[in-house]
N, C-alpha and C positions, 0 to 999 in steps of 0.2 A: 809218207817219208820212208825210204827204204831202210832195212835193218843194217846196212853196211856202215852206218855212222856209229861212232862211239856213244856211250851212255850220256856223257855230258852234253854232246851235241843234240841228242834226242830230247834231253830235258829242256833245252832252250827252244828247239824248233818244231818238234813233232806235234802234229795236230793243230798248229796255229792257223787261224783263218784271218789273213791280213785285212784290216778295216778299209772302208772305202776312202778314207782320208790318208791312207798310207800308214796307219798305226801298225807297229811291229807285232802286236799281240791281238788275240781274239777279243772283241769288245764284250761287255756284259749285256746280254739280251735278257732283261728281267721280265719280259712278257710271259704271261701265263698261257696265252693262246696265240695262234698264228693264222692269218687269213689266206685264202686261195682265190684265184681268178675264176675257177670253175669247179664243179663237183668232180669232174674227171681228174683234175689236178689233185684234189683232196684224196680221192680214192687211190691214186697212184702211190701216195705216201702211206695211207692207212694200210694198204695191201702189200706194201713193200717193193713195189716196182721201181720207185725212185726214192733216193735219200732226200729228206726234207724235214722241216720243222712243223710241228702240229700242236703239241700240248706238253707243257713243261713237266707235269707229273709223270708222263710216259717216258721222259728222257729225251724227247724229240725237241731239243732246244740247242741252238748253235754253240752256246758257251759250254754246255754240258757235253755235247758230242766232241767238241774240241779237246776237252780235258780227258775224256775216255780214250781217245786216240793216243794222247801223250802217255797216259798211264799204261796202256797196253804195250807201248814201245819199250817201257822201262823193264818189263819182265819178258820181253821178246815174245809177247802173246799175240794171238790173232785179234782179240777184242778185250775191252775193259768195261766194267760197270761201276758207277759211283752210287753211294748211298749216304743217308743222313748221318750215319755213324758206323763205326766198326762193328758194333753189336747188330746193327740193322743188316749189314752185309752177311754176318755169320748166320743170323736167323733166316734170311731168305735162302742162303745156301743150304742150310739144314732142312728146310721145308722142301726145297726142290730136289735135293739129291740124297736125303737121309731117311726117307720114309721106310726103307727096309732095315734101318738100324744104323747107328753112328758109333764108331770107335774113336775115342779121344785118348791119345797116348800121353802119359806123363802129366806134368804140371801145366797149368794154363791160367789165364786171367780169371780172377774169381767170378766175374759176371758170366763168362763162358761156362764155367763149371756149374754155376747155378742154373743157367738155361738148360744145360744137358741133364742135370740130375733132378731138378725140381719141375721145370715147365714142360719140356718136350715129352716126358712120359705121360703127362696129363692128356696129351692129344694122340697117344698111341704110338709114339716113336721110341723104339728101344735104344738104349744107350749103354755103352760098355766103356769103362774108364780104367784100363790097366795102368799101373804105375810105371814110370820110366824104367825102374829096375827089373820089370817083368817083360820088357820088350822082346826078350828071347822066347817068350811063351805066346807071342802074338798069334801064331798059327792056330792055337787052340781057340782063341776068340774069333778068328776069321771063319771057323767052321760054322758059326751062326749065320753066315752069309750076309753081313752088313753091307749096305750100299756105299758107305762113305767112311774113309779113314781120315781123321783130322788130327793135326798136332802142331805145336809151336816148336821152333828150333832156332835160336835158344829159347828156353821156356821162362815163364814169369812165375816166381822170381829166382828160381834156383839155377837158371842158366844151363839146364840139361841140353845136350846136343844129341840129335837122332840122325841116323844114317838114312838120308832121304832116298837114295837110290835103292838100297836093299829093301826098305819098307815098302817103297812103291812097287818093286818087283813082286813082293809077296802079296800085297793087296790086289794088284792087277791079276795075279794068278787065280784069285778067288772072285774076280769080276767086280771088284770095288774100285771106286774113284779115290784119289788122294788129293786132299786140300791142305795146304800148309799156310799157317799164319806166319808171314815173313816180316811182321811189324818190327821186331827187335833188330833184325839184321838190316832191313831195307834192301831194295834191289841193287844198291851200290855194293853191298858186302856179300850178297848171296842171290843166285839166280835159280830159284827152286824149280821152274819148269824145265830148265836145261838138265836138271838132275832127275827128271822123269816124273815129277809131280804133275797133276792135271790142272789144278787151280791154285793160284796165289791169292792169299787173303791179306788185307792190310787195314789196320786202323789208320786212316789218313790223318787223323788227329795228331799223330805222333811224328815220325821223321819226315813223312811226305809233306805235312803242313809245316812243321819245324819252327813255328813262331808262337805257339800256344794261343792262336787266334782263329783256328779253323777246327770244326768238328765234322768228321766225315769218315767214310769207309770205302773200300774198293775191292773188287774181284777182277782178276785177270786170267784169261785162259782161252781155249777154243770157243768160237761162237756157238758151236753145237752144244757145248756144256753150259754156256751162259744163257742161252735162249730160254730154257725152262725157269731160270731164276728171274727173268724179266717180269713175268706175270705176277710173281710174289712181290717183287719190288713195287710194281704199279699198284696192285690192289691192297697192299698193306700201307701204301702212302709213304714209302721210305726214301723218296727222292731228295737229293741234295739241292739246295737253292742255287740259282745261277750266280748270285753274288758270292756265295761260298766257293763255287766252282772256279770263279775267276781268281779268288784269293789263293786257292790251292794250286792253280796253274802258275801263279806268280811264284809261289814257294818252291815248286818243282824245278824252276830254272836255276836255283842255287843248291839243289839237293846234294850233288857230289862234293862240292866244296865244304858244305856243312858237315856231312857225314865223315869225310876224311879227317877233318879237324877233330871231331868228336872221338873218332877212333884213336887218334894220337893222344888226346887228353885223357881218355879213359885208361889207356894202357899205362900212362905215367902215374895216374892215381892208383891203379891196381898194384903196380910195382912198389910204390911207396908204402901202401897199406899192408902189403904182404910181409913186411918186416916190422910192422908196428907191434909192440908188446901187448897192447890191449885189443888186438884183432886176432881172433882165433881162426878165421877162415875168410879167404877172398875167393868169390866165385866170379871168374872172368875167363872166358875161353882163350884169350890171348896169352895167358900166363903159361909158361912151360910146365908148371906144376899142376895145372888144372887137369883133372882125370881124363877128360875127353879132348885134350888139346890137339892131338894128332888127327882125330876125326874132324874137328872144327877146321883145321888147316886144309884138309882134303876137300872141303866143300864151301869154304868161305874165303873171300879175298881180303876181308877185314873183319875185325872182331866186335865192332859196334861200340856204342857209347854207354851201355848199361852194365853195371856191376853190382853185385850184392856183397855186403860185408856182414860178417857175423861177429858181434862184439863179445869179448871175453868178459861176460857179466850177465846180470839179470835183465829181465825185460824192463824194469824200472830204470836201471842204469843205461840201458840202450835208449830209452826215451830221453834221458838227461843229455845224452850225446846229441840227439837230434835237436833238442830244444836249445842247445848252446851253439848251433851252427849260425853264423852271421851272414856269410856270403851265399851259401847254398840254401835255397828256399825249401821249407817244409810244404810239400804239395804232392798230390797224386799226379798221374800222367807222366809223360816222358817225351823225349825226342826234340825238345825245344832248344833254342840257343842258350837258354839259361839252365844252370844246374839245379836239379831238384832231388830231394831226399824224402823217402816215405818208408814207414814201417808197414810191411804187408799185413800185419795183424790189425792195423787200425784203418786201412784203406782198401787196397786191392783184394785182399782175402779176408776181410772182416766178416763177410757173410758166411764163411765156413765155420763149422764147429771147431773148438780147440782140438778135439780128437782127430778130425779130418786133417787139420793143418799139421798136427804131429805126424800122422800117417804119411803125409806128403813131404815131410822134412822142412816145413816152413815154421821156423822157431820164433819165439818172442824176442830173440836177440838179433834178428836180421834187420838190416837197413838196405833198401834198394836205392841205388843212385842212378839218376840219369845225368850223365856228364855233358855239360854244354860246351860253349866256345870260349869260355874265359881262359885266362892264362892258367895252365895246370899248377904252376907253383902257388898261385893264390888259393886254389882249391885245396891243395895239400896242407897249406898253413891253416886254413879254416878247419879242416878235419882234425889236424893235430891239436889245435886249441880246444876243440869240442871234446876230443878224447881225453884231454888232460883234466877234465872236470869229474872224471870217475876214478 
């Protein structure tokens, strides 16, 4: 499907292989292996002369290939790869392109930070983790000649925004690739490859899946850069199941509608909470008072459904607020049609030491919200009621 179509059209039609009975979408091919009429036919696929199905763990499965074409189209990328989870996608990326060292700028998902700080150094991969406030000193880090610069924007959970184009220019001048976790924004709100990043990273569990019933990950970018990742995916056994791929394809067809509604809802909740007397800080890029609002406007078309509130109170009082929510569910993860609340200190960043959380500005009084598709008025009432308990 050509790139001339708008994103919403790509979400519905890109990659679809119409079924033999006229079905509008690619069927689920849950076969683990596929047969051939001759050895010559098999070798044509094995050696890449012809596109075809071979073995599902390799990704050579029609349902998976269909999804990867659709995903690539969403980031205007040449190719896409799917994985069993977002962490699987990151791990394969880091092994393929990070062996000369990885720079992770600013805050990130706690599991990502654990992988970078605890596991990868065990296998000889150097990692550098400058704080977001030190981004102006990035050139000093780049003198170590790392192979990969990785960051989230907005970040989890402090919603930092990084200048994708300027960081990419600097990284490229030192011969490094740039991979951006675009999970929080989604391709609806931010096109990272168009801003000169090399690879887009997604936890497909979140907005791409959107219904809290799919676990997956994705990378999108040039085939030349994704091909080295393929061997890691294959031999680490990180493949997404065909049934999951079909569910994810289903979800992508409604991605723009969902995200646009979540953008509006989150903006309404953020505005309401910005004047609440028991809220000391609202971290949401769409607020005019957000420190990096202008930068966010320059590279995002929407500000997403995630916001972080800092309660004017202790950690115990913050927990009381969370425990008194009735409509908003206490749960990790994000991006679903239902609204979720989580304290980073108890879930996403529980694995970090208190000292490291403090260094990163992740406080005991923070609540991260994933705003869903409910009526925003109902969410605001739920929050007001919970805040009245302290």
